[in-house]
N, CA, C and O atoms as CSV, one atom per row, in Angstrom:
chain,resi,resn,atom,element,x,y,z
A,1,MET,N,N,174.121,1.568,35.064
A,1,MET,CA,C,173.092,1.071,35.650
A,1,MET,C,C,172.118,0.304,34.421
A,1,MET,O,O,171.794,1.066,33.510
A,2,ALA,N,N,171.577,-1.260,34.303
A,2,ALA,CA,C,170.816,-1.454,33.540
A,2,ALA,C,C,169.493,-0.954,33.158
A,2,ALA,O,O,168.586,-0.559,33.891
A,3,ARG,N,N,169.529,-1.019,32.193
A,3,ARG,CA,C,167.771,-0.334,31.927
A,3,ARG,C,C,166.945,-1.711,31.687
A,3,ARG,O,O,167.131,-2.587,30.843
A,4,ALA,N,N,165.887,-1.599,32.800
A,4,ALA,CA,C,164.839,-2.463,33.001
A,4,ALA,C,C,163.776,-2.937,31.567
A,4,ALA,O,O,163.608,-1.983,30.807
A,5,GLU,N,N,163.154,-4.086,31.178
A,5,GLU,CA,C,162.378,-3.947,29.949
A,5,GLU,C,C,161.094,-3.312,30.658
A,5,GLU,O,O,161.012,-3.297,31.887
A,6,PRO,N,N,160.151,-2.818,29.880
A,6,PRO,CA,C,159.145,-2.199,30.476
A,6,PRO,C,C,157.924,-3.174,30.419
A,6,PRO,O,O,158.117,-4.021,29.547
A,7,SER,N,N,157.034,-3.291,30.901
A,7,SER,CA,C,155.693,-4.385,31.070
A,7,SER,C,C,154.696,-3.807,30.582
A,7,SER,O,O,154.254,-2.809,31.150
A,8,TYR,N,N,154.177,-4.240,29.554
A,8,TYR,CA,C,153.060,-3.612,28.984
A,8,TYR,C,C,151.439,-4.493,29.344
A,8,TYR,O,O,150.361,-4.593,28.760
A,9,ARG,N,N,151.913,-4.909,30.379
A,9,ARG,CA,C,150.452,-5.868,31.130
A,9,ARG,C,C,149.503,-4.892,31.531
A,9,ARG,O,O,148.327,-5.032,31.196
A,10,THR,N,N,149.852,-3.965,32.177
A,10,THR,CA,C,148.921,-2.859,32.398
A,10,THR,C,C,148.210,-2.190,31.496
A,10,THR,O,O,147.038,-1.890,31.720
A,11,LEU,N,N,148.977,-1.803,30.110
A,11,LEU,CA,C,148.374,-1.076,28.975
A,11,LEU,C,C,147.283,-2.403,28.529
A,11,LEU,O,O,146.138,-2.002,28.322
A,12,ARG,N,N,147.449,-3.654,28.385
A,12,ARG,CA,C,146.685,-4.758,28.084
A,12,ARG,C,C,145.369,-4.694,28.550
A,12,ARG,O,O,144.365,-4.764,27.842
A,13,LEU,N,N,145.410,-4.540,29.948
A,13,LEU,CA,C,144.507,-4.532,31.070
A,13,LEU,C,C,143.480,-3.549,30.870
A,13,LEU,O,O,142.300,-3.895,30.834
A,14,LEU,N,N,143.854,-2.272,30.728
A,14,LEU,CA,C,143.345,-0.959,30.718
A,14,LEU,C,C,142.620,-1.087,29.341
A,14,LEU,O,O,141.430,-0.771,29.364
A,15,CYS,N,N,143.066,-1.442,28.305
A,15,CYS,CA,C,142.780,-1.670,27.025
A,15,CYS,C,C,141.550,-2.457,27.097
A,15,CYS,O,O,140.472,-2.181,26.571
A,16,ALA,N,N,141.833,-3.429,27.783
A,16,ALA,CA,C,140.429,-4.651,27.581
A,16,ALA,C,C,139.280,-4.416,28.943
A,16,ALA,O,O,138.181,-4.940,29.131
A,17,ASN,N,N,140.020,-3.446,29.736
A,17,ASN,CA,C,139.052,-2.547,30.674
A,17,ASN,C,C,137.960,-1.909,29.701
A,17,ASN,O,O,136.756,-2.167,29.693
A,18,ALA,N,N,138.597,-1.090,28.949
A,18,ALA,CA,C,137.737,-0.112,28.378
A,18,ALA,C,C,136.786,-0.614,27.098
A,18,ALA,O,O,135.695,-0.094,26.864
A,19,ALA,N,N,137.356,-1.696,26.306
A,19,ALA,CA,C,136.443,-2.211,25.487
A,19,ALA,C,C,135.569,-2.937,26.303
A,19,ALA,O,O,134.382,-2.962,25.976
A,20,GLY,N,N,135.922,-3.509,27.266
A,20,GLY,CA,C,134.466,-4.366,27.876
A,20,GLY,C,C,133.442,-3.205,28.559
A,20,GLY,O,O,132.225,-3.367,28.471
A,21,MET,N,N,134.017,-2.008,29.255
A,21,MET,CA,C,132.626,-1.113,29.903
A,21,MET,C,C,132.213,-0.632,28.208
A,21,MET,O,O,131.033,-0.287,28.138
A,22,VAL,N,N,132.783,-0.574,27.193
A,22,VAL,CA,C,132.232,0.212,26.142
A,22,VAL,C,C,130.945,-0.752,25.393
A,22,VAL,O,O,129.940,-0.439,24.755
A,23,GLY,N,N,131.458,-1.892,25.768
A,23,GLY,CA,C,130.592,-3.061,25.310
A,23,GLY,C,C,129.580,-3.440,25.952
A,23,GLY,O,O,128.659,-4.102,25.474
A,24,PHE,N,N,129.674,-3.037,27.134
A,24,PHE,CA,C,128.499,-3.353,28.346
A,24,PHE,C,C,127.816,-2.193,28.191
A,24,PHE,O,O,126.600,-2.376,28.146
A,25,LEU,N,N,128.253,-0.770,28.068
A,25,LEU,CA,C,127.161,0.308,27.918
A,25,LEU,C,C,126.536,0.145,26.500
A,25,LEU,O,O,125.416,0.654,26.455
A,26,ALA,N,N,126.872,-0.322,25.535
A,26,ALA,CA,C,126.391,-0.595,24.364
A,26,ALA,C,C,125.398,-1.502,24.245
A,26,ALA,O,O,124.279,-1.196,23.833
A,27,ALA,N,N,125.764,-2.779,24.624
A,27,ALA,CA,C,124.658,-3.615,24.798
A,27,ALA,C,C,123.628,-3.554,25.601
A,27,ALA,O,O,122.511,-3.976,25.303
A,28,TYR,N,N,123.989,-2.928,26.871
A,28,TYR,CA,C,122.761,-2.721,27.784
A,28,TYR,C,C,121.697,-1.422,27.143
A,28,TYR,O,O,120.537,-1.279,27.528
A,29,VAL,N,N,122.289,-0.645,26.225
A,29,VAL,CA,C,121.238,0.305,25.760
A,29,VAL,C,C,120.715,-0.433,24.391
A,29,VAL,O,O,119.682,0.086,23.968
A,30,VAL,N,N,121.128,-1.367,23.721
A,30,VAL,CA,C,120.393,-1.804,22.837
A,30,VAL,C,C,119.304,-2.883,23.113
A,30,VAL,O,O,118.134,-2.863,22.732
A,31,ALA,N,N,120.090,-4.054,24.036
A,31,ALA,CA,C,118.942,-5.080,24.446
A,31,ALA,C,C,118.495,-4.378,25.738
A,31,ALA,O,O,117.296,-4.658,25.739
A,32,ARG,N,N,118.673,-3.780,26.630
A,32,ARG,CA,C,117.858,-3.472,27.995
A,32,ARG,C,C,118.207,-4.826,28.896
A,32,ARG,O,O,117.424,-5.019,29.826
A,33,GLU,N,N,119.022,-5.552,28.774
A,33,GLU,CA,C,118.914,-6.558,29.586
A,33,GLU,C,C,120.639,-6.951,30.182
A,33,GLU,O,O,121.564,-7.044,29.375
A,34,PRO,N,N,120.817,-7.128,31.537
A,34,PRO,CA,C,122.085,-6.841,31.954
A,34,PRO,C,C,122.812,-8.446,31.983
A,34,PRO,O,O,123.927,-8.671,32.452
A,35,GLY,N,N,122.158,-9.187,31.543
A,35,GLY,CA,C,123.064,-10.899,31.339
A,35,GLY,C,C,123.519,-10.557,29.861
A,35,GLY,O,O,124.687,-10.818,29.573
A,36,VAL,N,N,122.750,-10.033,28.962
A,36,VAL,CA,C,123.319,-9.574,27.706
A,36,VAL,C,C,124.665,-8.705,27.686
A,36,VAL,O,O,125.815,-8.882,27.286
A,37,ALA,N,N,124.079,-7.863,28.202
A,37,ALA,CA,C,125.298,-6.289,28.237
A,37,ALA,C,C,126.773,-7.335,28.906
A,37,ALA,O,O,127.879,-7.368,28.367
A,38,ALA,N,N,126.371,-8.118,30.203
A,38,ALA,CA,C,127.608,-8.978,30.864
A,38,ALA,C,C,128.636,-9.513,29.525
A,38,ALA,O,O,129.761,-9.205,29.132
A,39,VAL,N,N,127.474,-10.570,29.046
A,39,VAL,CA,C,128.342,-11.302,27.897
A,39,VAL,C,C,129.178,-10.625,26.843
A,39,VAL,O,O,130.337,-10.975,26.620
A,40,ALA,N,N,128.570,-9.642,26.192
A,40,ALA,CA,C,128.767,-8.423,25.497
A,40,ALA,C,C,130.082,-7.868,26.025
A,40,ALA,O,O,131.002,-7.799,25.211
A,41,ALA,N,N,130.307,-7.449,27.311
A,41,ALA,CA,C,131.412,-7.119,27.814
A,41,ALA,C,C,132.729,-8.214,28.145
A,41,ALA,O,O,133.885,-7.825,27.977
A,42,VAL,N,N,132.564,-8.988,28.412
A,42,VAL,CA,C,133.384,-10.321,28.610
A,42,VAL,C,C,134.099,-10.433,27.109
A,42,VAL,O,O,135.308,-10.580,26.928
A,43,VAL,N,N,132.996,-10.322,25.990
A,43,VAL,CA,C,133.820,-10.808,24.615
A,43,VAL,C,C,134.338,-9.743,24.313
A,43,VAL,O,O,135.534,-9.917,24.075
A,44,LEU,N,N,133.968,-8.531,24.186
A,44,LEU,CA,C,134.760,-7.056,23.756
A,44,LEU,C,C,135.923,-6.950,24.741
A,44,LEU,O,O,136.920,-6.333,24.367
A,45,GLY,N,N,135.898,-7.485,25.952
A,45,GLY,CA,C,136.955,-7.589,26.845
A,45,GLY,C,C,138.211,-8.109,26.311
A,45,GLY,O,O,139.258,-7.475,26.179
A,46,VAL,N,N,137.923,-9.718,25.927
A,46,VAL,CA,C,138.808,-10.374,25.553
A,46,VAL,C,C,139.574,-9.938,24.429
A,46,VAL,O,O,140.764,-10.215,24.278
A,47,ILE,N,N,138.823,-9.188,23.565
A,47,ILE,CA,C,138.920,-9.006,22.209
A,47,ILE,C,C,140.075,-7.783,22.592
A,47,ILE,O,O,141.197,-7.847,22.089
A,48,GLY,N,N,139.799,-6.961,23.279
A,48,GLY,CA,C,140.330,-5.617,23.328
A,48,GLY,C,C,142.068,-6.096,24.172
A,48,GLY,O,O,143.152,-5.642,23.807
A,49,TYR,N,N,141.889,-6.927,25.129
A,49,TYR,CA,C,143.239,-7.560,25.212
A,49,TYR,C,C,144.243,-8.135,24.577
A,49,TYR,O,O,145.461,-8.083,24.747
A,50,VAL,N,N,143.162,-9.029,23.362
A,50,VAL,CA,C,144.271,-9.449,22.563
A,50,VAL,C,C,144.652,-8.479,21.262
A,50,VAL,O,O,145.750,-8.606,20.720
A,51,ALA,N,N,143.935,-7.761,20.919
A,51,ALA,CA,C,144.049,-6.749,20.264
A,51,ALA,C,C,145.307,-5.754,20.526
A,51,ALA,O,O,146.111,-5.394,19.666
A,52,SER,N,N,145.306,-5.418,21.780
A,52,SER,CA,C,146.156,-4.562,22.565
A,52,SER,C,C,147.602,-5.622,22.592
A,52,SER,O,O,148.691,-5.253,22.152
A,53,SER,N,N,147.409,-6.644,23.047
A,53,SER,CA,C,148.515,-7.338,23.160
A,53,SER,C,C,149.470,-7.474,21.537
A,53,SER,O,O,150.693,-7.355,21.476
A,54,VAL,N,N,148.662,-7.713,20.473
A,54,VAL,CA,C,149.519,-7.813,19.080
A,54,VAL,C,C,149.890,-6.115,19.123
A,54,VAL,O,O,151.088,-5.881,18.966
A,55,LEU,N,N,149.267,-5.276,19.258
A,55,LEU,CA,C,149.461,-3.937,19.185
A,55,LEU,C,C,150.949,-3.496,19.875
A,55,LEU,O,O,151.718,-2.659,19.403
A,56,VAL,N,N,151.111,-4.134,20.884
A,56,VAL,CA,C,152.279,-3.977,21.883
A,56,VAL,C,C,153.616,-4.875,21.266
A,56,VAL,O,O,154.737,-4.394,21.100
A,57,ASP,N,N,153.267,-6.130,21.004
A,57,ASP,CA,C,154.372,-6.771,20.529
A,57,ASP,C,C,154.437,-6.192,19.004
A,57,ASP,O,O,155.559,-5.853,18.628
A,58,TYR,N,N,153.559,-6.072,18.259
A,58,TYR,CA,C,154.362,-5.080,17.139
A,58,TYR,C,C,155.163,-3.826,17.397
A,58,TYR,O,O,156.204,-3.573,16.790
A,59,ALA,N,N,154.521,-2.891,18.517
A,59,ALA,CA,C,155.677,-1.832,18.585
A,59,ALA,C,C,156.467,-1.950,19.492
A,59,ALA,O,O,156.884,-0.920,20.023
A,60,SER,N,N,156.916,-3.230,19.948
A,60,SER,CA,C,158.065,-3.273,20.852
A,60,SER,C,C,159.265,-4.184,19.941
A,60,SER,O,O,160.482,-4.312,20.068
A,61,SER,N,N,158.454,-4.624,19.163
A,61,SER,CA,C,159.553,-5.641,17.812
A,61,SER,C,C,160.531,-4.452,17.028
A,61,SER,O,O,161.678,-4.805,16.752
A,62,GLY,N,N,160.151,-3.204,16.704
A,62,GLY,CA,C,160.937,-2.360,16.569
A,62,GLY,C,C,162.034,-1.960,17.408
A,62,GLY,O,O,163.134,-1.615,16.976
A,63,THR,N,N,161.742,-2.008,18.482
A,63,THR,CA,C,162.997,-1.323,19.411
A,63,THR,C,C,164.039,-2.193,19.861
A,63,THR,O,O,164.877,-1.746,20.645
A,64,LYS,N,N,164.100,-3.504,19.425
A,64,LYS,CA,C,164.947,-4.465,19.870
A,64,LYS,C,C,166.111,-3.889,18.893
A,64,LYS,O,O,165.846,-3.371,17.808
A,65,GLU,N,N,167.302,-4.023,19.351
A,65,GLU,CA,C,168.391,-4.123,18.773
A,65,GLU,C,C,169.595,-5.441,18.915
A,65,GLU,O,O,170.641,-5.395,18.268
């Protein structure tokens, strides 16, 4: 039976979501303004997605034979 390649899209989205939630809460505590907190959440979510993508690419590069 052929082994399927794992999909790391869910991991990337979870990392982005977690980074976005932490960014939102931190920005809201500091600024007390929902608009600023939402922008910070989006920016940190994008950074989290990119960082997790790089990490997944790095981790999966060692498993190819």
